[in-house]
C-alpha positions, 0 to 999 in steps of 0.5 A, spaced: 414 418 086 411 418 093 413 423 097 412 427 104 409 420 107 409 416 113 410 409 110 408 404 115 411 397 111 409 391 115 413 385 112 419 379 115 425 381 117 429 388 115 435 385 117 436 379 111 437 378 104 434 384 100 427 383 095 422 387 094 420 390 099 427 392 102 428 395 095 422 399 094 422 401 101 429 404 101 427 407 095 422 411 098 425 413 103 430 418 099 422 422 100 419 419 105 420 417 113 418 409 114 417 405 119 419 398 117 415 392 122 418 387 123 412 382 122 412 374 125 405 373 127 403 369 119 406 363 122 405 358 128 412 356 130 413 349 132 418 345 137 424 345 133 431 347 134 431 352 128 424 355 131 428 355 137 433 360 135 429 364 130 424 365 136 430 368 141 432 372 135 426 376 135 425 376 142 433 381 142 430 384 136 424 386 141 428 388 147 433 393 143 425 397 140 426 402 135 432 401 131 434 407 126 435 403 119 437 411 115 436 418 116 428 417 115 428 410 115 426 406 123 424 398 124 421 396 130 420 388 132 413 387 136 410 382 140 406 378 137 402 371 139 404 368 132 399 364 128 394 365 134 388 361 133 384 363 140 379 369 139 382 372 145 389 371 144 387 373 136 385 380 139 391 381 144 395 380 139 391 385 134 392 390 140 398 389 141 401 390 134 396 396 133 398 400 139 406 398 138 406 401 131 402 408 134 408 408 139 413 407 134 410 413 129 410 417 134 417 416 136 420 417 129 416 421 125 412 426 132 406 429 132 406 431 124 401 432 119 404 427 115 399 423 111 400 416 113 399 409 108 400 403 110 404 397 105 402 390 107 407 385 105 404 380 109 397 376 107 394 376 114 393 383 116 386 386 115 386 387 122 389 394 120 385 397 115 383 404 118 386 403 124 392 409 123 387 413 119 391 412 112 391 415 106 392 408 102 393 401 105 397 397 100 397 389 099 403 387 095 403 379 094 408 376 092 407 369 094 401 364 094 401 363 102 396 358 102 401 353 100 407 355 104 409 349 109 407 349 116 401 355 114 394 355 117 392 355 110 385 356 111 386 361 117 391 365 111 386 364 106 380 368 109 385 374 112 388 374 105 381 374 102 379 381 106 385 384 105 384 383 097 377 385 098 378 392 102 385 394 101 384 401 097 390 397 092 392 389 091 398 389 086 401 382 084 408 380 082 406 375 077 401 373 071 398 367 076 398 372 082 394 377 078 389 371 076 388 369 082 386 375 086 383 379 080 377 374 082 375 378 088 378 384 085 378 386 078 382 392 078 388 388 082 395 391 078 401 387 076 408 389 077 413 384 075 419 385 080 426 389 078 433 389 079 439 392 081 441 393 075 447 396 076 450 392 082 449 386 077 451 388 071 457 389 074 458 382 074 460 383 066 462 390 066 468 390 070 473 386 072 471 383 079 476 378 083 474 371 084 471 369 090 476 364 094 471 359 096 469 359 088 477 359 085 479 352 085 471 350 083 473 348 076 468 350 070 463 350 067 460 353 073 452 353 073 451 357 080 444 358 084 443 364 090 438 364 095 434 360 100 434 352 099 428 350 101 423 345 100 421 348 094 428 347 090 428 340 087 434 336 090 432 330 087 433 334 080 439 337 081 442 329 084 441 326 077 443 332 073 449 332 077 451 324 076 449 325 068 454 331 067 460 329 072 465 335 069 460 341 070 460 344 077 454 346 080 454 352 086 449 353 091 449 361 095 445 361 100 442 358 108 440 352 107 433 349 111 433 341 108 437 336 107 442 336 102 446 329 104 445 326 097 448 333 094 454 334 098 457 328 098 457 328 090 464 331 088 462 336 083 456 339 087 458 345 092 455 348 097 457 355 100 452 358 105 449 365 104 453 370 102 452 378 102 448 381 097 454 385 094 457 379 094 454 376 088 456 379 082 463 378 083 460 370 083 456 371 077 461 373 074 465 366 075 459 362 073 457 360 067 450 360 067 444 361 072 440 355 075 432 355 077 431 348 079 424 349 082 420 344 084 413 343 079 407 345 084 401 350 085 405 354 089 412 355 084 407 356 078 406 363 082 412 365 084 416 371 080 425 370 082 428 376 082 434 372 081 431 371 074 433 378 074 439 378 077 442 373 073 440 376 067 443 383 069 449 380 070 449 377 063 448 369 065 444 364 060 439 360 065 437 354 066 430 353 069 424 347 070 417 350 067 417 356 071 410 361 068 414 366 068 420 365 066 418 364 059 418 371 058 425 371 057 425 364 053 430 366 048 436 366 054 432 362 059 433 354 057 426 351 060 426 344 061 422 339 065 426 332 066 433 331 069 436 328 062 433 335 059 435 339 064 443 336 063 442 338 055 439 344 056 446 345 060 450 343 054 446 348 050 448 354 054 456 353 054 455 351 046 452 358 044 456 363 047 459 367 043 463 374 045 459 379 047 453 375 049 453 377 057 452 384 054 446 382 049 443 378 055 443 384 060 440 389 056 434 385 056 433 387 063 436 394 063 429 397 063 426 393 069 429 397 075 427 398 082 426 405 081 422 404 075 419 399 079 417 404 084 416 409 080 410 405 076 407 404 083 407 410 085 402 412 080 397 406 082 397 409 089 396 416 086 391 413 081 387 410 087 387 416 092 384 420 085 379 415 084 377 415 092 377 422 092 375 425 085 373 432 083 368 436 087 361 439 084 360 445 082 354 445 087 358 441 093 364 446 091 359 452 093 357 450 099 364 448 100 367 455 097 372 452 093 373 451 086 369 447 082 373 443 078 379 442 084 379 435 087 376 435 095 380 438 100 385 432 101 393 430 101 394 426 095 399 423 092 406 426 089 
């Protein structure tokens, strides 16, 4: 695994539900210094109560400065100009971000000779490449950002294309993203999401108490957790809930869309956001997991982390047609209409048997986040070796080193 580095992570808010970037950086923090940059420069805010509330939260974090997360882990929220389009504002935005990251590195790590790596989970920061004398710049792509609502797709596309071309390593998390980025970089890598296996497997391994807000919900329960946004097919759920009035449909997570047509139904329940550590207890109460995504170019590119978490918890899953879900078609019912979705719910209930949860869970036991970090570490090391190949005999004689030794630069462990 990578060790002895200062890793600057350009990502969205640390203080939110854990995603791939959170899981990866927590593990890398065991042997490295992490500077997590809460980057809010991708999307230009609009005049709305949600954006105003989010903006006030960002300002509070900016004022707090560098905040410790752990002994070798700190986060900062830099002052930037979100979605800046004016050239002068863009230059100011870039200068501000670079200078604030440099100060954060000095404050948290000091003036050591520790090599720096930049891991960008944002698609629009190519201007950071080479600004820190970093040994590696990694672009980790988990979504097709050009299709997100409220994003300047042309600007995002241009910035991301530049990053894909110039980064030392490009990592994607789905086959669709791999195919897309490979058009610019043939050496783009695919590393699918992992899972906090032990935590979610506790749903079938342990007698977890049923959460109070689900205790009175009649079974069978089909459950969902995650962000409830425009990519969730609420029209589908409404029709399925009406087709199966004796089934309960439970949704856990922050909701930013109108779901009044669902919440008025007696068998649809919205429980709000829950701490991540409580989700296994809800999984234990579920009979199956739901992935009711809309069918679009954007969702074709996703590889939902919740899919691995459902499976680790031993849950069969009912999903709309997601390419990545087809890899587990033995335990994921994939449907494309309300009637078929309702019948798929019937199927997962009819196919239950003693020991099924354990059988399902074992399918993703080898997909832990630690195994993903080890794979990523090897990829970074391979790129480092490619960028710094062994020194030839003639050059070695001039430099006074052994001819078969690598060039005198620090490599990734």
